[in-house]
N, C-alpha and C positions, 0 to 999 in steps of 0.2 A: 659212724664214721663213713666218710667218704671213699669211694675207691682211690688206690692211690694214684692211678693215672689221670684221675680228676683233680685230685689234690695238686699233682705237678702241673697240669693245665692252667689251673687258677692262679698257682704262683707265677706262670709264665706271663700270663696276663698282665699280671701286676708289674713284672719287672718289665717287659717290653711293650706294654701299653700305657704307659704312666701319660696322664693328661699334660699337655703344654698348655700354658696361660695365652699363647697367641698362637694359635693353629696355624691360620693363613699367612702366606707371603705378604708384605706391606704393598708390593706391586709387582705384576707381571713382568714389567719392562725390564730387560735383561740389563743395560747398560744405565747407570747410574745417573749419567751427566746427559744422557737422552731424555732421562726421565725428569731432570730440572728443568732441561729447555722444554718439556711439553708443558710445563708449567707456563714457564716465561714467553712462550712463543711458539704457539701450538699450530700456527699455520704454515709453520715452517717444515712440516711433515705432511708426509700424504701415506707413508706406512710407518710401523716401527717393529723392532724384532721382539720378540716376548717367550716365555716360557710360562705355559698355560697352567701349570702347577708346581711351581719352586719347592713348595712345602712337601711334596710327596718323595723328595729325597731321603734316603734311608740308608743308615749301614750297613755292613754284612749281616751283623745278628740278626737286627730287625727283619732286615728282607729272608734271612733264613726262616724265621718263625712266623713272620705276617704275609711273606709273598712278595717276590719281586713286582709281580703285577704288570703293569704298564708305565712303572717308575719313570723308564729312560725316556719314554716317549712325551710324558707330561713335563718332564724338567728340559727336553731337547729345544733349542732356541728354532723360532718359526717366525718370519717376517709376515705380519699380515696389514692389509690396508686398515686406515683408520676411518671409523663409523662418522659417516656425516648425514645425520637424519634429513639435513635440508636439500641433499643432492643425489642420494641414493633412490633409485628407481623413479626419478625425475619429483623427491620430496615425500617424505612420508610424516604420517599425522598420527599421535598416540590416541588410539581408541580405549584401551583398558589395561591395568595391570594384570599381568597373571597370577593365578591363585596357587601354584604348585607349593608344595611344601620344601623342596630340597631345591629346586633352581629359582634363580631370579629371570621373571619373564616378562613379556610386554606385546601386547598385540597392536600392530602398526598398521595403517590403510595408505595407500597410494591414491592419486586424484580420480581414478576411476572404481575405487571402492574394493579394490583388490586388496585382500588382508596378509599379511605377514607375521611370523611369529619370531621373537627376538628373544634368545633364550641362553643363559650363560652356561659354558662349557663345564665349569667345576660346580660342584653340589654341596649341599649342607645338608646332610641327612639328621642334623639332630632336632630338626621337628617333630621326627616320630619317634622320639625319643621321651619318656615320661619324665615330667618334670623333676622329679628327686634325682634323676641321673645325669641332666644335661650339663651340671658343671664339675662331672667327676669323668675319670678316665675313660669310660665308657663311649662318651661323646665322640673324643676324639679317635678311639679305637673304629667307630663307624666312618668318622671323617676320612681316617686314613685308607679304609678299605673304598673309597673312591677311586684310588688307584687302580683298582681291578678294569674300568672302562678303559678303551681304547678314546681318546677324547676327540680323534679326527677319523673314526672309523665310519661316521655317517656320509662321509664324502665318496665312500666306497660303494656304497649301497645303491644310490642313484644311478649309475651305469646299469649294475646288474637289474635292477626292476625296469628299465627302459628295455633292456635286451629281452625281459621275459613277458613284455607287455601289460605291466603291474604299474597304474598311476602310482606317482611317487613324489616328493618334495626334492629339490636340489639345492642343498645349504651353501650358504657362502660365510666364511668367516671374518670377523673382524675385530679391532681392539678399540674400546671405546676409549678417551683420551681423559686425563684428569681433568676435573672441574668442567666437565661438557655441560653447557648451561642450556640444552635444548630439552632437556626431559622435564623440565618443570619442577614440580615438588619431589619428583623422583632422582634429581640428578646426582646426589650423594649416593643413592644405592646402585645407581647403572655407571658412574665412572669409574675410570681406571679398572677396566676388566675385559676380559676375553667371551665373545657371542658369537652365536650361530644365528644368522638370519636366514628363515626358509619361507616358503609359501604356505599357508594357510587355507585348506581346502573347507570353507565354512562360508555357506549360503550361495545364491546365485550370482552375486558379484565376482567369485571367485570359478565360475564355469570358465574351461578353456576349449581350446579346439581339441586337444588330444582327449578329452573325455567324449567327444562324438556329441550325441543327441541328447545327454544328460539334461534334465529340466532343474535338478536343483542338486544341493550338498547338504547332508545333515548326519548327525553323531549318532553313535550306537544306540543311545537311550532312544531316540526318536524312532530308529528303525524298527528296534525290538518290539516297542509299544505298538507300532503300527502292524508288524508283522503278526503280533498275537490279538490285535483287536479287531482287524478285519481281513476276511477271507479273500482279498486279491491283493495283499502285499507279500512279495515274497525276497528272499535274497538269494542271490546267484551264487549256488554252493560251490559250484565247481571252479568259480574263480576266487572264491575265498579259499579253498582248497590249494590252488597255486600259489595264493599269497602265504598261506601258513606254510607250504612247503620252500620257500623260499625264506622264511623265518627260520625256518631249521637249518638251512643252509648255512646262513648268517650266525648261527647261532644264540638267536637272540630270544633270550626267555621269557621278556615281560611284554608278552602281548595281550592285556588284559583289552576290556572293552573300552576303555579310554584312548586306546593306542591307535583307533581307527577313525577315518570320516567315511562316507559314504555317497557315491554318483547315485542319485535316484533316475531311473527311466520310466518311461510309459510307452506301453503298447495295448491300444485298445483299453479295455476297462482294468487291465493289470498293471502294477507298480513292480518294480524288480531294482534292488540295490546291489552295486558292485562296490567291492573294498577298495578303500585308499589308505594304505599304511602309514603310519607318521610316528614320529620320536623315536628315533632311532639310537638313544643312549645307549643300548646293553649289546649291540653286536660285537662279536668277536670277545666277548667276556673271557677274563683271565683271572681265576679266583684260587684254584688249588694249586697253586705253586709253591703255599709255604705250610710249615707243619700245623700251624693253628687253624687255617681257614680248611686245610684237608682234613682234619679231626670234624670240625664242625659240619663240614657236607657229609659227613656221612650219617648227620642228623637228619632226620625227613623235614622237619621244619624249614631248613635251611639248604634241601636237596636240590632246589630250582637254582642255584648259583652254579650251574654247570659251565666248565671250563670250554672255550673254543679250542677244538683238537683236529687232529686228521681223523678221527672215526667220530661216529655217532654214539659216545659213551652211553648216555642216557635219555634215551627220548623222552620218555616220562617226565623227566625233569624240566624239558622245555618246555612242557605243555601243561604244566599244573596252573601258571599263572592266567592261563587263557580257557582252561577247563568249562568255566561259565559260558563263554562266547561260542567255544568250538561245540558244544552239545547241540547248541541251539542253531549253529549255521551250518552242520557238517553231517545232519542225521541223515541225508539221503544218498552220500557220497558211497557208492562202491569199493570195495578192494580193487576191481578192475580200473576204476576212473580215476581212484589215486594213483594205482600203478602209470597209467597213460598221462596223467598231467607230469608224474614225475619223468617219465620219457621226454616229454616234451621240452622241460626245462633242461635236462640233459644235452638236449640238441642244440638250443639257443645260447646256453650257458657254455661258450667255447673256451679252450685256452685264451685265446686271443681276446674276447670279452672281459676275462676275468684280469687279466694281466693291465688291459687299458684301464679297468674299474680301479685296481689298487694302485696304479700309477697316479689317480687323483689325490693320494696322498701328499701331505708337502714334501719336498725332495728330502729334506734330513728325517722324516719320518719313516719315508720310505726306504731310505738306506738300513733304518733299524728294524722295520717290520714288513715292508714290501714282500720280498721272496718267501717269507716264511708265511705270509698270511695268503698270498696266492695259491702256495704249495696246499695248503689245509683246504681253501675252497676249492681245488682241482679235487682234490681226495674225496672231500665229502659229496662234490658233485656226482663222482663216479660210484658213490654208495646211496645214492638219494633212493634210489626205489625200494632198497632195503629198509631207509628209515622211514618212507612213505607207508610201506607194510605194518610196520611197527606202529605207526601213530595210527593206522587204521584201525589195528588191534585194541589198541587203548579206548578208541571211541566206542568201536562196535561190542564191547563188554555189556553196558549199561544205557542204550543208545534212548534219548527222549524223542517221542514222536508226540508231539504237540499240536493242538488244533487252534482254534480263535475264538474269538467271544461271539461270533456268529454261529450258526447251525450248523456241526459238522456230522457225517457218518463214519465210524471207523470199523473197519471190518480187518479181523485177525482170522486165518485162515494156516491150520495145521495141516501144510502139503504131505508132509511125510515124516518120518522119524526124525530128520536132521533139518529140514525147513518149514520155517513160517512166515507167510506173506502178510504183510500189513498194508491196508490202503487207506487213507482219506479222502472222503468225497465232500465236497462243499453243497450244500443240500439247496442253495440257492438256484444253482443250474446243473447239477449231478454231473460238475467236474474232477475227475482226480488231481487232488493236488499233492499227494503224498503215496508213493509206492515203493515199496522196499522187500526183498525176501532175506530174513536173517538167519544166518546158521548156527546150530545148536552147538557147534566147536568153538565158535567165537562169540558167541552172546548169550550172556548168563542170565538175562532178564530184560524184559521192554517195557519202559515205563509209558504208558499213555495218558495223555492230559487233556480234558475235554473244554477245560476253561468254562467262560460263559456260554449261553445258548442251549436249547434243549437238543442235546446231542444224544444220538445211537451208537451203541456198541454191540458187536456181532461177533462172538467167538464159536468157531466151526472145526470140523477135521478132528483125526483121531491120531496117535503117535503113540510109539512105544515109550519114548520119553521125549517131553517136549520142554520148550524154553518158558520160563515163567512170565506171565503177563500180569501186568499191575496196572489196574485202570484208575483213574483219579477223575471222578466225574466232573467236579466243577460244579458252580453256580448255579446252573441250570436244572430244569427238570428231566432227568435223563431215563432213557431206556437201556436196560443193560439184558442180552441175552448170551447166555453161554450154553452152548451146544457141543463143546467140546470133549474129548476124551484122550486121557493119557494112561496108560496102561502102569506105569512105575513112577515113581517120583514122588507121591504127594500131590495135594492139590496145587493146580498150575495157573489158576486165576484167581488174583485177588482184587478185591472190589472196595476202592476208598470213596466214600460219599455220604450225605446226608441222606436219611430217611425221607424227609419231606420231600414229596414230589418226585422221587426215584422210584423206577419200575425195574426188579430184577427178575428175571427168569433163570433162575440156578440150575446149575447141570451139577454133575458127580464132580467136576473139577473146582467150583466156585467157592472161594473162602470169602464170606460175606464180613465185610470192616467198615459197615455203615454205623455212623453214630449220629448222635446230636450235635457234637462239638462243630462248629463251621468251619473251625482251623485245618478240617480235613481238605476244605479245596483249593489251601494254599498251593502256590506252583512251586514244585520241587520242596515240599515240607520234609523235613529231616526225618529219617526212619523207615521211609517206605523202600 
């Protein structure tokens, strides 16, 4: 028998979340007469008044249970220019259709080869719903929750990023008229809809003076592959920390590795990558203002849907989607550095900067949300140091210290009862590429990954209590020497490797987990 509250919740879902046969409005154009004229004489218009999401308008009972979210913004009439692919940016050419599950998108290029992304404001999340449920009320419930997004939020982000010195796209909003025939085989998919056009930082053709002496632009997958394959490729971790703190300020919880481009810089034999955030769909998210979303948000699985508020109510929720990238790109940033970055952001994101940024909302949207958004941004800015400290503490609990596919030397020294120093030296030229002192009151365990190459691991020093150190040797023939001593708390050095080619000089702290199973080499294997 299900608990009574769960039975009541399921009943409410069926009552308030009934499927509608046609969920989306026929057209975003507000005036039926204008809509008809757009078919008959489209050249007579250069702009049109639209409602980005008429279909999100709901009655009081629905809003009580499912949330008001940004429904008033989605249904507010806003005048937008008509999209003319032949004139904008000197004329744009279709490069490829986007592959997103929820938005209609396309990559376009101008005559110089610079790329732009054309993306629909509205979303259809039904693509992520299992086939069995796509024609049920579940699909429309998910569609309805798109109203938790502020469709014009991205307009506010660019001025804030600019003030912070973070490269960022500057979006422009357009309406694509009915029967637009410039999209070829995709005409039907793109016509009669509201879109955002923004720069796409992809490849050398997209380099701009604002990126300084960058030599290329690459995606996160390439950056991570290069970072771990070669010992002279690095991520600018403090630049990424600054970008991530801006994410927290904006309450942007969806910052996985696909949400970033990277500018590539060369200095001598080394290559460094600096982040360029993109895809600001979820800034200022408002989800927990309805009974059912609030109840569901107590569940860990959707804890990440944190609402934009005056306070940082749940920093961990805002970092759940970005954990994979954060652990690989922020492992060297100390508490003091996070705090310094937060202070620097507080100084440049003045009240005037915030007010000017919020005024990028269309006038009617500013009237609804401007003062509220500006107030929350100011309050969150003032509390950014506390949020940065909490973010640091989340990262510090189980940090990853990762080598490369080249040969690396890892040294762990238990300095005293509370401090453990970890360094990585690349064996090709004896340059230290990683150095950080971890504190026992912050860090539960440190995970060292040798990856490929014949790596050396040395653990030394004595402590009353120490931090657990996990060594994952990797695919090379590794040498592991454990000379450390910890008086209390059990064995503190765990070694995961295959016995083939691995030499272990075990000490009293060593727990030998060598095996014949080559899966032990897997980077971030579950269970460590």
